C-alpha positions as CSV (number, residue, x, y, z in Angstrom):
1,M,0.0,-0.1,0.0
2,L,3.0,2.4,0.8
3,Q,4.6,1.7,-2.6
4,D,1.1,2.6,-4.2
5,R,1.2,5.8,-2.3
6,E,4.4,6.4,-3.5
7,E,3.7,5.8,-7.1
8,L,0.7,7.9,-7.0
9,R,2.8,10.8,-5.6
10,R,5.5,10.4,-8.3
11,E,2.9,10.8,-11.1
12,L,1.1,13.4,-9.2
13,Q,4.6,15.4,-9.4
14,T,5.2,14.4,-12.8
15,L,1.9,15.9,-13.9
16,L,2.0,19.0,-12.1
17,S,5.3,19.6,-13.7
18,E,3.9,19.0,-17.2
19,H,1.1,21.3,-16.4
20,R,3.3,24.1,-15.1
21,D,5.5,23.6,-18.3
22,L,2.5,23.8,-20.6
23,D,1.3,27.0,-18.7
24,D,4.7,28.5,-19.7
25,V,4.5,27.2,-23.3
26,I,1.1,28.9,-23.6
27,E,2.1,32.0,-22.3
28,R,5.0,32.2,-24.6
29,I,3.1,31.1,-27.6
30,S,0.3,33.6,-27.0
31,D,2.8,36.3,-26.7
32,A,3.9,36.1,-30.0
33,V,2.4,37.8,-32.8
34,P,0.8,36.5,-34.9
35,F,0.1,33.1,-32.7
36,D,-1.1,29.6,-33.8
37,Q,-4.9,29.7,-32.3
38,L,-5.1,26.2,-33.0
39,Q,-2.0,25.0,-31.5
40,V,-2.9,27.1,-28.4
41,Q,-6.4,25.4,-28.0
42,R,-4.9,22.3,-28.2
43,L,-2.4,22.7,-25.4
44,K,-5.2,24.1,-23.3
45,K,-7.1,21.2,-23.7
46,R,-4.3,18.9,-22.8
47,K,-3.6,21.2,-19.6
48,L,-7.3,20.6,-18.6
49,I,-7.1,16.9,-19.3
50,L,-3.9,16.7,-16.8
51,K,-5.6,18.9,-14.3
52,D,-8.3,16.6,-14.1
53,Q,-6.1,13.7,-13.8
54,I,-4.3,15.8,-10.8
55,T,-7.3,16.4,-9.2
56,R,-8.0,12.5,-9.3
57,L,-4.8,11.7,-7.8
58,Q,-5.3,14.5,-5.0
59,A,-8.4,12.9,-4.3
60,L,-6.8,9.5,-3.9
61,L,-4.0,10.6,-2.0
62,L,-5.8,12.6,0.6
63,P,-9.0,11.2,2.4
64,D,-12.3,13.0,2.4
65,I,-12.6,14.0,5.7
66,I,-16.3,15.0,6.7
67,A,-15.9,17.6,9.5
């Protein structure tokens, strides 16, 4: 079980890093004139997918505590 949690943490860190990298790429591309709108849309879609995966992993790692 502990090994599974470590794997989840590593995967989470990888996804967070990729998410940050995509954010930087989107910002650089958007600053260029003219920029490829289709490419930006694809990157934003990938970023959203990553965010969903990050949220799912965080939910698995952090138990739902009802106060």
